[in-house]
N, C-alpha and C positions, 0 to 999 in steps of 0.2 A: 690845778688840772690833774696832777697825779693822785691827789686825794679823792677827787671825783671819780676817776677811773677805778681806784681801789674800792670805793664804796659801791660803785656799779657792779664790780666783779663779785663782791660779797653778797649783794642782793641777788644776782643771778645764781650764785652758788647755793644760797638758801632756798631758792625756788627749785633748782634742778637736783640737789642732793637727795631729797626724799624719793624723787622719781628714779634716780640711779640706784638707790638702795633697794627699792621695791621691784625694779625691772626684772631681776632674775627670778624672783618668786612669781611674778606675773607671767613670765615666759613659760616657766614650768607648769603653772596652772593651765595656761592655754593649751599646752601640748598634752599633758597627762590627764586633764579633766575633760575639757571641751573637745580636744582633738580625738580622744578615745570615744567620747560620746558620738561624734560624727562617724567615726570608723565603725562603731557597733551598729549604728543605723544602716550604714552601707552594707555590712555583713548580713543584715536581715533580708537583703534582696539578692543574696548570692547562694550558691550551692555549697557553702562551707560546711564541713563535717568535723573531722578531727583537728584540722588546721584551717586557717583562713584560706578561702578560695575566691577567685574573681569571676567565676561563671555566673552570669546574670540570669536570675530566674524570676524576677519581678515579684509579684505578690504571692508566689506559690507557698513560701514558708508561712505566711499569715493564714492562708487557706488551710494548710495542714494543721497549724496551731489550733484554730478554732474548731477543728474536727476531733481533737484529742480529748478524751474523757478526763485525762489527768489534769489538763488545763482548766476544764470546767470545775473539777474538784477543788483546785487551788483557788479559783475565783470565789466559789461558794464559801470555802473556809475563810477567805479574806473578808467577805461580807459579814460573816458572823463575828470574826475577830475585831474588825474595824468598828462595827456598830457598838459592841460592848466596850471595847477599849476607849473609844472617844467619849461615849456616854458616861461611863463610870469615872474616868479621869476628870472629866469636866465637873460632874456632880461632886465628887470627893474633893477635888481641888478647890472648888468654890466653898464648900463647907468648912474645910480647914482654914481657908483665908478669912472667912467670917469669924471663925473661932479665935484666930490669932489677932484679929482686928479689935477685939474687945479689951485691949490693953491688959492682958493677963500677965501674971508673973512668969518669969523664965521664958519669955517669948523668944529671945535670941537662941536659947538652947533648943527649944522645940522646933524652931524654924530650921536650925542646923540638922536636927534629927530627921525632919521630913525631907530636907533637900539632899541628905547624904546618899541615898540610893542612886541619884542622878550622877554622882561622881564615879560610880562603878560602870564598867563596860557591860554590855549585854551578855557577853560570854560568861563573865563572873556571875551575873544575876541568874542566867540559865543554869549554870552548874550548881549554884547554891540551892535553887528551887528544885532541881532534879534530886538532890540528896534529901531535901525536906519532904518531897512528895513520894519518893520511892517507897513502896509498901514494905520492902525488906529491911530498910535502915532508917526510914524517915518517921513521919508523924504516926502512921499506922502501927509500926513496930514499937514505938515509944509508948503509945497509949495501951497497947496490948501487954507490954511488959509491966505497966503500972496496975494491971488487973482488969482493964476493960477489954476482955477477950473478944467480945462481939464487935468491937469498933473496926470499921473498914473505911478506907479512903484510898481507892485505887484509880483515881481519875486519870493519872498519867499513863496507866496501862489499858484504859478503857477507850475504845474507839469513839464512843458516843460523848465522852466527857473530856477527852485529851485536849481539845482546842481551848477549853475553859481554863486549863492549867497555864496555857500561854497567856491568856488574858490576865490571870492573877499575877503572874510574874511581871508582865508589862505594866500593869496598873501600879503595882508596888514601886516600880522604878521611876515612873514618870509623873505620878500624881503630885509629888512634892514640887516639881518644876511648874506644873499648872497652878498650884497653890501660890507660888511666888508671883506669877503673872497676875493672878486675881488680887493678891495682896497689894501689889503695886498700884493696880487700878483703884482699889478701895482707898488707899492712902492719898490718891490724887483727887478725890472728890472734895468739893468745896464744903467745909464744915458749916458755913453760914446758911447754905441751902438746907442742910439737915436740921440745924437749930430752928430755922423758920418753920419747917414742917412740923417739928415737935411742938413748937409754941401754938401751932394751929390745931393741935390735938391728934396728929397722925400717930397711929400705933406702930410698933416696930415692924409688924408684918407689912403694913401699907408702906412704911418707909423703905423697906427693901424691895417690895414689889413694884412700886410706882416711881421711885427715885433712884435708889442705888443700883439695882439690877439693870435698868435701862442704860445707865451711864457706863456700865461695864461692857457694853456691846463691842468696843474695839478689842477688849481682852478676850471675849468669847470668840470673836473672829480669828484672832491670832492663835488661840489655843486650838481651834478647829483645824486651821491650816497646818500647824506644826504636828498635831497628832495624826492628821490624815497622811502627811508625808511619812511619818515614822511607821504608820500601819502598813502603807503600801510597800515600803522597802525593808520590812522586818525580815531578817535572815539569821543573824548570828544567835539571837535569842532562841529561835526554833531549833537551830542546829545543836546548840548546847543543851537544851531542855529535853526535846523529844526526838531530834533527828528527822523530823517530818512524820514520824509514826505515832502510834502503831498503824501499820499499813501506810495509808496516805491521809490519816485523820487530821494531821496538823500541817499538811503541805500548803505552802503559800506561794504566790507567784515568784518571789525571790528564790525560794528553794527549788521551785520547778525550773527556773532559768539556770541555776547552777547545775542541777541534775542533768538537764538535756545538753548543756554546753560541755561539761567536763566528764560526766559519767557515761552518757549515752552517745557521745560524739556526734551530736546534732547541733553544731554551732549556729547554723542558720536559723533554726527554730528557736534556740536559746536567745539569739540576738533579737528575733522578732518579739519574743515575750518581754525582753528588756526594753525594747522600743515602746511597746504598749504601756508598760509601767511608767516610762518617761513621759509619755503623752498624758497619762492620767494625772501625774504629779503636776505637769505644766498646766493642765486644765484647772487645777486648784490654785496654783501659785500665781499665774499671770493675771487673773481678775483681781486677786488680792493686792498684788504689787501695783496694778493700774489704779485701784481705788486709793491706795496709800499715796502714790505720787500725785494723784488728782487733788487730794486734800491738801497737800503741802504747797501746790502751785497756786 
């Protein structure tokens, strides 16, 4: 009887111990992540300025937000950034994955090199690319010191091209991660199907176009969701690289939110912009998660 009770206690302990260990982390996450998300949404309906306030103003902050030219500038900048960022990362990541899937030598070393930028923070990436692109100390200065006096590359100082420097830095950091996703998808394709298609005389182009690429649809969807999420919430890269300038040429919704909340003392409008960003991310994530759960059920 004592042994049965002891065995029952051990079984219960094995069940409850992981829950007890994880409960503090779960409680902290509920408070400092989801709790503050709810609080930010609430602030978007108040007259908060320098400090949180509880004067209810309804949708007034949202109405003011959509009348601000600065907000529309950040939206248009994000559209350009997201389109190029997602498109180039997807194309480059797929190309690198196909290249590495050819069983080339030193694959492990190349894979590490391609993935290394993802290990860096966006602050480090932004700072490094700022030095590289700065006309006074970067690429332009080096090329001119080597004798190419007419060489110019001042995109980071040019209002019309500054947003593309953000795209360059973001693509450099993330394309290796997208490559890893596609490479995992390529390695998961049944080789018997590919061998059968080759025996039927399918060329490499038709092999990729009709068999391999269609089977990478889950990887394409995952890459789109992750890259869209990163594009919408991009903040530290812009701050480190351009600071949102020159002027407002590289201002994105995340930098707009920070500016209006902490620099302009318009916390209500800043919270409204953050809520819109949250809704945009949710509109992308929820259908994806629903499709994933539906496939597993």
